[in-house]
NUTI-685354 format. One record per residue: residue number from 1; residue in one letter; x, y, z of N, C-alpha, C in turn. Coordinates in steps of 0.02 Angstrom, whole numbers. Each point is the difference from the previous one (the first is absolute). Example, Ala and Ser with C-alpha at 12.3 -4.5 7.8 and 13.67 -1.06 7.14 Angstrom:
% residues 2
<atom k="1" r="A" n_east="660" n_north="-284" n_up="390" ca_east="-45" ca_north="59" ca_up="0" c_east="45" c_north="60" c_up="0"/>
<atom k="2" r="S" n_east="-18" n_north="53" n_up="-36" ca_east="42" ca_north="59" ca_up="3" c_east="-39" c_north="55" c_up="37"/>
This chain:
% residues 64
<atom k="1" r="X" n_east="44" n_north="-59" n_up="0" ca_east="-46" ca_north="60" ca_up="0" c_east="46" c_north="60" c_up="1"/>
<atom k="2" r="X" n_east="-15" n_north="47" n_up="-39" ca_east="35" ca_north="62" ca_up="-1" c_east="-23" c_north="46" c_up="55"/>
<atom k="3" r="X" n_east="40" n_north="46" n_up="22" ca_east="-14" ca_north="41" ca_up="57" c_east="-60" c_north="46" c_up="-13"/>
<atom k="4" r="X" n_east="-10" n_north="12" n_up="-67" ca_east="-62" ca_north="40" ca_up="-17" c_east="-65" c_north="-35" c_up="11"/>
<atom k="5" r="X" n_east="-1" n_north="-62" n_up="16" ca_east="-54" ca_north="-40" ca_up="12" c_east="-15" c_north="-10" c_up="75"/>
<atom k="6" r="X" n_east="41" n_north="32" n_up="40" ca_east="-1" ca_north="-3" ca_up="70" c_east="-72" c_north="12" c_up="31"/>
<atom k="7" r="X" n_east="-22" n_north="61" n_up="-21" ca_east="-64" ca_north="24" ca_up="30" c_east="-60" c_north="-47" c_up="-14"/>
<atom k="8" r="X" n_east="2" n_north="-31" n_up="-63" ca_east="-53" ca_north="-48" ca_up="-19" c_east="6" c_north="-63" c_up="34"/>
<atom k="9" r="X" n_east="61" n_north="-21" n_up="9" ca_east="14" ca_north="-63" ca_up="43" c_east="-24" c_north="8" c_up="65"/>
<atom k="10" r="X" n_east="13" n_north="57" n_up="32" ca_east="-16" ca_north="11" ca_up="70" c_east="-78" c_north="6" c_up="9"/>
<atom k="11" r="X" n_east="-35" n_north="28" n_up="-54" ca_east="-71" ca_north="2" ca_up="-1" c_east="-27" c_north="-69" c_up="-2"/>
<atom k="12" r="X" n_east="24" n_north="-39" n_up="-42" ca_east="-23" ca_north="-70" ca_up="-3" c_east="13" c_north="-39" c_up="58"/>
<atom k="13" r="X" n_east="59" n_north="3" n_up="31" ca_east="18" ca_north="-32" ca_up="58" c_east="-49" c_north="19" c_up="57"/>
<atom k="14" r="X" n_east="-14" n_north="61" n_up="6" ca_east="-45" ca_north="23" ca_up="54" c_east="-70" c_north="-28" c_up="-8"/>
<atom k="15" r="X" n_east="-21" n_north="-1" n_up="-61" ca_east="-70" ca_north="-28" ca_up="-17" c_east="-1" c_north="-75" c_up="18"/>
<atom k="16" r="X" n_east="49" n_north="-35" n_up="-18" ca_east="3" ca_north="-71" ca_up="17" c_east="5" c_north="-16" c_up="73"/>
<atom k="17" r="X" n_east="39" n_north="46" n_up="30" ca_east="9" ca_north="-9" ca_up="76" c_east="-66" c_north="14" c_up="33"/>
<atom k="18" r="X" n_east="-36" n_north="48" n_up="-19" ca_east="-66" ca_north="13" ca_up="27" c_east="-47" c_north="-57" c_up="-14"/>
<atom k="19" r="X" n_east="-1" n_north="-31" n_up="-55" ca_east="-46" ca_north="-56" ca_up="-14" c_east="18" c_north="-56" c_up="41"/>
<atom k="20" r="X" n_east="65" n_north="-12" n_up="15" ca_east="21" ca_north="-54" ca_up="44" c_east="2" c_north="15" c_up="72"/>
<atom k="21" r="X" n_east="-23" n_north="63" n_up="18" ca_east="-2" ca_north="23" ca_up="69" c_east="65" c_north="-2" c_up="33"/>
<atom k="22" r="X" n_east="55" n_north="21" n_up="-38" ca_east="65" ca_north="5" ca_up="25" c_east="10" c_north="63" c_up="42"/>
<atom k="23" r="X" n_east="50" n_north="0" n_up="40" ca_east="12" ca_north="51" ca_up="39" c_east="23" c_north="69" c_up="-35"/>
<atom k="24" r="X" n_east="34" n_north="-15" n_up="-58" ca_east="20" ca_north="59" ca_up="-36" c_east="53" c_north="-18" c_up="-52"/>
<atom k="25" r="X" n_east="25" n_north="48" n_up="-30" ca_east="48" ca_north="-8" ca_up="-56" c_east="59" c_north="48" c_up="15"/>
<atom k="26" r="X" n_east="62" n_north="-19" n_up="2" ca_east="57" ca_north="42" ca_up="5" c_east="38" c_north="-1" c_up="-67"/>
<atom k="27" r="X" n_east="25" n_north="55" n_up="-17" ca_east="29" ca_north="3" ca_up="-70" c_east="65" c_north="44" c_up="6"/>
<atom k="28" r="X" n_east="42" n_north="-18" n_up="-52" ca_east="65" ca_north="37" ca_up="-11" c_east="13" c_north="-3" c_up="-71"/>
<atom k="29" r="X" n_east="34" n_north="51" n_up="-28" ca_east="15" ca_north="3" ca_up="-70" c_east="62" c_north="-36" c_up="-23"/>
<atom k="30" r="X" n_east="43" n_north="-25" n_up="50" ca_east="64" ca_north="-27" ca_up="-19" c_east="-1" c_north="-76" c_up="6"/>
<atom k="31" r="X" n_east="-54" n_north="-33" n_up="17" ca_east="-4" ca_north="-73" ca_up="6" c_east="-68" c_north="-22" c_up="-26"/>
<atom k="32" r="X" n_east="-4" n_north="-67" n_up="-12" ca_east="-67" ca_north="-27" ca_up="-18" c_east="-4" c_north="-69" c_up="34"/>
<atom k="33" r="X" n_east="-52" n_north="-5" n_up="42" ca_east="-11" ca_north="-58" ca_up="39" c_east="-74" c_north="-5" c_up="23"/>
<atom k="34" r="X" n_east="-27" n_north="-56" n_up="-8" ca_east="-71" ca_north="-13" ca_up="21" c_east="-3" c_north="-53" c_up="54"/>
<atom k="35" r="X" n_east="-31" n_north="15" n_up="57" ca_east="0" ca_north="-52" ca_up="51" c_east="-73" c_north="-7" c_up="20"/>
<atom k="36" r="X" n_east="-23" n_north="-57" n_up="17" ca_east="-64" ca_north="-15" ca_up="28" c_east="12" c_north="-42" c_up="63"/>
<atom k="37" r="X" n_east="-16" n_north="28" n_up="56" ca_east="10" ca_north="-31" ca_up="64" c_east="-61" c_north="-1" c_up="43"/>
<atom k="38" r="X" n_east="-15" n_north="-53" n_up="37" ca_east="-57" ca_north="1" ca_up="43" c_east="-19" c_north="-69" c_up="19"/>
<atom k="39" r="X" n_east="-43" n_north="1" n_up="56" ca_east="-20" ca_north="-61" ca_up="26" c_east="-40" c_north="-39" c_up="-52"/>
<atom k="40" r="X" n_east="-42" n_north="37" n_up="-38" ca_east="-37" ca_north="-36" ca_up="-48" c_east="30" c_north="-35" c_up="-57"/>
<atom k="41" r="X" n_east="66" n_north="11" n_up="-8" ca_east="36" ca_north="-35" ca_up="-53" c_east="2" c_north="-75" c_up="12"/>
<atom k="42" r="X" n_east="-3" n_north="-24" n_up="61" ca_east="-1" ca_north="-71" ca_up="10" c_east="-72" c_north="-30" c_up="-3"/>
<atom k="43" r="X" n_east="-47" n_north="38" n_up="23" ca_east="-67" ca_north="-28" ca_up="5" c_east="-44" c_north="15" c_up="-60"/>
<atom k="44" r="X" n_east="18" n_north="46" n_up="-42" ca_east="-38" ca_north="16" ca_up="-57" c_east="34" c_north="-12" c_up="-67"/>
<atom k="45" r="X" n_east="-9" n_north="-63" n_up="-27" ca_east="34" ca_north="-14" ca_up="-63" c_east="-13" c_north="48" c_up="-54"/>
<atom k="46" r="X" n_east="52" n_north="18" n_up="-40" ca_east="-8" ca_north="35" ca_up="-60" c_east="10" c_north="75" c_up="9"/>
<atom k="47" r="X" n_east="17" n_north="26" n_up="61" ca_east="14" ca_north="71" ca_up="6" c_east="60" c_north="22" c_up="-39"/>
<atom k="48" r="X" n_east="56" n_north="-34" n_up="0" ca_east="54" ca_north="16" ca_up="-39" c_east="-15" c_north="-3" c_up="-77"/>
<atom k="49" r="X" n_east="-35" n_north="-52" n_up="-16" ca_east="-23" ca_north="-10" ca_up="-68" c_east="-43" c_north="64" c_up="-25"/>
<atom k="50" r="X" n_east="-44" n_north="21" n_up="46" ca_east="-42" ca_north="57" ca_up="-18" c_east="42" c_north="61" c_up="-11"/>
<atom k="51" r="X" n_east="48" n_north="11" n_up="43" ca_east="44" ca_north="57" ca_up="-10" c_east="38" c_north="3" c_up="-63"/>
<atom k="52" r="X" n_east="32" n_north="-61" n_up="-13" ca_east="36" ca_north="-5" ca_up="-65" c_east="-42" c_north="3" c_up="-59"/>
<atom k="53" r="X" n_east="-58" n_north="-25" n_up="1" ca_east="-49" ca_north="5" ca_up="-58" c_east="-17" c_north="74" c_up="-9"/>
<atom k="54" r="X" n_east="-6" n_north="38" n_up="54" ca_east="-21" ca_north="72" ca_up="-7" c_east="59" c_north="39" c_up="-26"/>
<atom k="55" r="X" n_east="59" n_north="-18" n_up="23" ca_east="61" ca_north="34" ca_up="-28" c_east="9" c_north="-15" c_up="-75"/>
<atom k="56" r="X" n_east="-8" n_north="-66" n_up="-19" ca_east="8" ca_north="-19" ca_up="-70" c_east="-55" c_north="34" c_up="-43"/>
<atom k="57" r="X" n_east="-60" n_north="0" n_up="26" ca_east="-56" ca_north="33" ca_up="-42" c_east="12" c_north="69" c_up="-14"/>
<atom k="58" r="X" n_east="26" n_north="38" n_up="53" ca_east="15" ca_north="68" ca_up="-10" c_east="57" c_north="14" c_up="-48"/>
<atom k="59" r="X" n_east="49" n_north="-43" n_up="4" ca_east="58" ca_north="4" ca_up="-44" c_east="-26" c_north="-9" c_up="-75"/>
<atom k="60" r="X" n_east="-46" n_north="-52" n_up="-7" ca_east="-26" ca_north="-17" ca_up="-68" c_east="-36" c_north="62" c_up="-24"/>
<atom k="61" r="X" n_east="-48" n_north="29" n_up="43" ca_east="-36" ca_north="61" ca_up="-19" c_east="49" c_north="60" c_up="-21"/>
<atom k="62" r="X" n_east="49" n_north="5" n_up="39" ca_east="47" ca_north="60" ca_up="-17" c_east="34" c_north="-12" c_up="-68"/>
<atom k="63" r="X" n_east="15" n_north="-60" n_up="-17" ca_east="36" ca_north="-14" ca_up="-64" c_east="-44" c_north="-3" c_up="-60"/>
<atom k="64" r="X" n_east="-66" n_north="-4" n_up="12" ca_east="-45" ca_north="-3" ca_up="-59" c_east="-14" c_north="64" c_up="-30"/>
C-alpha cells in the first residue's frame, strides 16, 4: 500500500473494527501490521477468516 492510501486504509480498518466490536484501531504511517486479539478468537470459529476476507475484498474493490 502506498502512503497516499493511508487515510482510506484507516477508515476501512475503523469500520471493520466497529463491526467486530473491537476496542479500537491504532495506526502509524511507517509500518503495516494487522492484529486480531481477543478471548473470542478461541471460542468463535471464523473470526480471523472473516477479517482476512474483509481485507481481501477491499483490496479487490480498490484494484477494480
